[in-house]
C-alpha positions in Angstrom: -85.9 24.2 54.9 -87.7 22.7 52.7 -86.6 22.2 49.6 -89.0 23.0 46.6 -88.4 23.4 42.5 -88.1 27.0 41.3 -88.3 26.4 37.7 -89.3 23.7 35.6 -86.5 24.7 32.5 -86.8 22.6 28.5 -85.2 23.2 25.5 -84.9 21.7 22.0 -82.3 21.4 20.0 -81.1 24.1 18.1 -77.8 25.3 15.8 -75.4 27.9 17.0 -72.4 29.5 14.9 -69.2 29.4 17.5 -66.1 30.3 15.6 -67.4 30.5 12.9 -68.4 26.7 13.0 -72.1 25.0 13.3 -72.2 23.6 16.9 -75.9 21.8 17.3 -76.7 21.9 21.2 -79.8 21.2 23.6 -78.3 23.6 25.9 -80.5 26.3 26.1 -83.3 26.0 28.5 -86.4 27.9 29.3 -89.2 28.2 32.2 -91.9 26.2 31.4 -95.7 26.8 33.5 -98.0 24.2 34.9 -97.6 20.2 35.2 -94.9 18.6 33.1 -94.2 15.0 32.7 -90.8 13.2 33.7 -89.8 10.0 32.0 -86.8 7.6 32.3 -85.3 9.3 30.0 -85.9 12.7 30.4 -88.3 15.9 30.7 -91.4 16.0 27.9 -90.8 18.9 25.5 -86.6 18.7 26.6 -83.8 17.4 23.8 -80.6 16.5 24.1 -78.2 17.4 21.3 -75.2 14.7 22.0 -76.8 11.5 23.5 -73.1 10.0 24.4 -72.3 12.1 27.5 -75.9 14.2 28.1 -79.0 12.6 28.9 -79.4 8.9 29.2 -81.0 6.7 32.3 -78.4 8.4 35.0 -78.7 11.3 33.9 -82.2 11.7 33.0 -82.3 15.5 34.8 -79.9 17.8 35.3 -80.9 20.3 38.9 -79.0 23.4 40.0 -79.6 25.0 42.8 -81.1 28.6 42.5 -78.9 30.1 45.3 -76.1 29.5 42.4 -77.2 32.5 40.5 -76.5 35.3 42.5 -72.5 34.7 42.6 -73.0 34.2 38.3 -74.9 37.1 38.2 -72.2 39.0 39.9 -69.4 37.5 38.0 -71.1 37.6 34.7 -72.5 40.9 35.4 -75.8 39.8 33.3 -79.0 39.1 34.6 -79.4 35.4 34.3 -83.5 33.7 33.5 -83.4 30.3 35.0 -82.5 27.2 33.5 -79.2 29.2 31.7 -76.8 26.5 32.9 -79.0 24.3 31.3 -80.7 22.4 33.9 -83.7 21.0 34.0 -84.4 21.7 37.7 -83.4 25.0 39.1 -84.0 24.1 42.7 -84.0 25.8 46.4 -81.9 24.1 50.0 -80.5 21.6 47.6 -76.8 22.4 47.5 -74.1 20.1 46.6 -72.7 20.2 49.6 -75.8 18.3 51.6 -76.9 16.0 48.6 -75.1 12.8 48.8 -74.8 10.2 45.6 -78.2 7.7 46.3 -80.2 9.8 47.7 -83.7 9.6 46.9 -86.5 12.4 46.5 -90.0 12.8 45.8 -90.9 15.5 43.7 -94.4 16.0 42.5 -95.5 12.1 41.3 -91.8 11.3 40.6 -89.7 9.5 42.6 -85.8 10.1 41.2 -82.4 9.2 42.4 -78.9 11.4 42.7 -76.2 9.5 40.4 -73.3 12.3 39.7 -72.0 15.6 39.5 -72.8 17.9 36.5 -69.1 18.2 34.7 -69.5 21.5 32.2 -68.7 20.8 28.8 -67.2 23.2 26.0 -71.2 24.3 25.3 -70.9 26.2 28.5 -68.5 28.5 27.4 -70.6 28.7 24.1 -73.9 29.2 26.2 -71.7 32.4 28.2 -69.8 33.4 25.4 -66.4 32.8 26.9 -64.4 29.6 26.9 -62.8 30.5 30.2 -66.7 30.4 31.7 -66.2 26.2 31.6 -63.1 26.3 33.4 -64.5 29.1 35.9 -67.7 26.7 36.7 -65.7 24.2 37.7 -63.1 26.0 39.4 -66.3 27.2 41.2 -67.8 24.1 42.6 -71.1 25.1 41.7 -72.1 22.0 39.5 -75.7 21.0 40.5 -76.2 17.3 39.8 -77.9 14.8 37.8 -80.7 12.6 38.4 -82.3 9.2 37.4 -86.1 8.5 37.2 -87.1 5.6 39.9 -90.9 6.6 39.0 -92.3 8.3 36.3 -94.7 11.0 36.9 -95.4 15.1 36.9 -93.7 17.7 38.5 -94.0 21.5 38.1 -92.8 24.9 39.7 -93.1 25.2 43.4 -93.5 21.8 44.1 -91.8 19.9 47.5 -88.7 18.2 46.9 -88.9 15.3 49.7 -85.9 13.3 50.2 -87.2 9.7 51.0 -84.1 8.2 51.7 -80.3 9.1 52.3 -77.4 7.3 52.9 -74.5 9.4 53.9 -71.7 6.6 54.0 -72.0 7.7 50.4 -70.2 11.0 49.1 -72.3 13.9 48.8 -72.0 16.2 45.5 -69.6 18.6 46.3 -66.9 15.3 47.3 -67.3 13.9 44.0 -66.5 17.1 41.9 -64.1 18.7 43.9 -61.9 15.3 44.1 -62.4 14.9 40.5 -61.4 18.2 39.3 -58.7 18.3 40.8 -57.8 14.9 39.3 -59.0 17.1 35.8 -56.5 20.2 36.2 
């Protein structure tokens, strides 16, 4: 099966009130049409509020499988739009159990490498309106993954995601995520 981009999602920093406190976040993403530039530190038009834990060269792009949306739609009893989980790229046919750390992909004119799973922070709970969502997200194993940019360029919805290099001696995203999730519980 061919992997591809289902949606490219970006968002600006915004202020959200949660339990009477102001939270600054870049978690809320919207799908954008057309070609989007991807530079070493992320997509054009996308911002991160807390650069200590989000963004940077090793977390330039967050990819999340579109296949997980049905699971969450049922559990949240909500119609979810692409980018709901804060991802920059909503993908198809790139599940955590088949993607390894170090896998390199060509997407449009971009080349990127998988760096690590995404571990949810409290801002996912803010987004959903329920702090138990962080625990549910982690327990589900549906984490998505971060990528670093090897070659800057442009990508767009519908672009094929071509595997350039895979080292199956490296662990999959699912293996790392579950291993670390067990240690965090």
